[in-house]
Each structure stands twice: as structure tokens, then as C-alpha cells.
MIDOSE-1310 file (N, C-alpha, C; in nm, 2 decimals, decimal comma, always signed):
residues 46
mrkp	-0,16/-1,74/+0,36/-0,03/-1,70/+0,36/-0,01/-1,70/+0,50; +0,11/-1,65/+0,52/+0,17/-1,59/+0,64/+0,23/-1,47/+0,62; +0,24/-1,37/+0,74/+0,26/-1,25/+0,69/+0,42/-1,23/+0,66; +0,52/-1,29/+0,71/+0,63/-1,28/+0,61/+0,66/-1,30/+0,47
nlpq	+0,54/-1,39/+0,44/+0,52/-1,43/+0,26/+0,45/-1,33/+0,19; +0,41/-1,26/+0,27/+0,29/-1,17/+0,21/+0,37/-1,06/+0,09; +0,29/-1,04/-0,03/+0,37/-0,93/-0,11/+0,39/-0,84/-0,08; +0,49/-0,76/-0,11/+0,48/-0,57/-0,07/+0,49/-0,51/-0,17
ktca	+0,44/-0,36/-0,17/+0,46/-0,29/-0,26/+0,50/-0,13/-0,18; +0,58/-0,05/-0,24/+0,59/+0,06/-0,20/+0,47/+0,18/-0,22; +0,48/+0,28/-0,15/+0,36/+0,39/-0,15/+0,42/+0,51/-0,23; +0,33/+0,50/-0,34/+0,36/+0,62/-0,43/+0,35/+0,77/-0,34
rcgr	+0,33/+0,77/-0,27/+0,32/+0,91/-0,19/+0,41/+0,93/-0,09; +0,43/+0,80/+0,02/+0,53/+0,86/+0,15/+0,63/+0,76/+0,12; +0,65/+0,68/+0,01/+0,76/+0,62/-0,02/+0,79/+0,44/+0,11; +0,69/+0,45/+0,15/+0,68/+0,37/+0,27/+0,65/+0,23/+0,22
pfsw	+0,71/+0,09/+0,23/+0,65/-0,03/+0,22/+0,52/-0,05/+0,27; +0,41/-0,12/+0,22/+0,33/-0,15/+0,26/+0,30/-0,31/+0,20; +0,23/-0,40/+0,29/+0,20/-0,55/+0,28/+0,05/-0,54/+0,20; +0,03/-0,68/+0,13/-0,14/-0,70/+0,08/-0,22/-0,72/+0,19
rkkw	-0,32/-0,71/+0,18/-0,41/-0,68/+0,27/-0,55/-0,77/+0,20; -0,63/-0,84/+0,27/-0,76/-0,94/+0,22/-0,84/-0,85/+0,16; -0,85/-0,71/+0,19/-0,98/-0,64/+0,10/-0,93/-0,60/-0,04; -0,81/-0,59/-0,08/-0,71/-0,57/-0,19/-0,72/-0,70/-0,26
ercw	-0,77/-0,82/-0,19/-0,75/-0,92/-0,30/-0,78/-0,91/-0,47; -0,87/-0,87/-0,46/-0,85/-0,83/-0,63/-0,86/-0,72/-0,74; -0,85/-0,63/-0,65/-0,73/-0,51/-0,73/-0,62/-0,49/-0,68; -0,51/-0,60/-0,66/-0,39/-0,57/-0,57/-0,34/-0,50/-0,68
devr	-0,34/-0,53/-0,80/-0,26/-0,47/-0,91/-0,26/-0,32/-0,93; -0,38/-0,31/-0,90/-0,43/-0,11/-0,89/-0,39/-0,02/-0,76; -0,36/-0,10/-0,68/-0,36/-0,08/-0,54/-0,19/+0,00/-0,56; -0,21/+0,18/-0,51/-0,06/+0,26/-0,55/-0,04/+0,33/-0,38
fcsq	-0,13/+0,35/-0,30/-0,10/+0,41/-0,19/-0,11/+0,31/-0,07; -0,05/+0,34/+0,06/-0,07/+0,26/+0,18/-0,21/+0,26/+0,28; -0,26/+0,41/+0,23/-0,36/+0,41/+0,33/-0,47/+0,56/+0,28; -0,55/+0,61/+0,31/-0,64/+0,70/+0,29/-0,59/+0,84/+0,28
rcrr	-0,52/+0,84/+0,38/-0,41/+0,99/+0,40/-0,35/+1,01/+0,26; -0,26/+0,89/+0,26/-0,17/+0,94/+0,11/-0,25/+0,92/-0,01; -0,35/+0,88/-0,01/-0,46/+0,88/-0,13/-0,52/+1,01/-0,13; -0,54/+1,11/-0,05/-0,60/+1,21/-0,05/-0,47/+1,31/-0,08
ggaa	-0,34/+1,27/-0,06/-0,24/+1,36/-0,03/-0,21/+1,42/+0,06; -0,27/+1,40/+0,21/-0,22/+1,46/+0,34/-0,10/+1,46/+0,39; +0,00/+1,30/+0,38/+0,13/+1,25/+0,38/+0,21/+1,30/+0,29; +0,30/+1,41/+0,32/+0,40/+1,49/+0,23/+0,47/+1,38/+0,17
as	+0,55/+1,36/+0,07/+0,64/+1,29/+0,02/+0,79/+1,34/+0,10; +0,90/+1,22/+0,16/+0,99/+1,26/+0,25/+1,13/+1,25/+0,16
């Protein structure tokens, strides 16, 4: 896959779009946050 063709989602915490990563290959359907910071709740929703 090329970068422009990767699937994207919107972060449930900050609302920013993020792209598929190789480490999320097996659990892409379960990924909701763009980073560990958002997962912990450190980034406030805008």
C-alpha cells in the first residue's frame, strides 16, 4: 500500500484523522485513538 491509499479513522478524543499503521494490522477495527496520549485522556477534545 502507498501512503495516500491507507485507510483513515478519526480519533475519538481529539477528532484528528489518523492513518493505518502496520502495528494495528490485526486490531484495526478496535483502534479508537490516534496516540497513547489520547488514550490516557491527556489531550482535551477541541
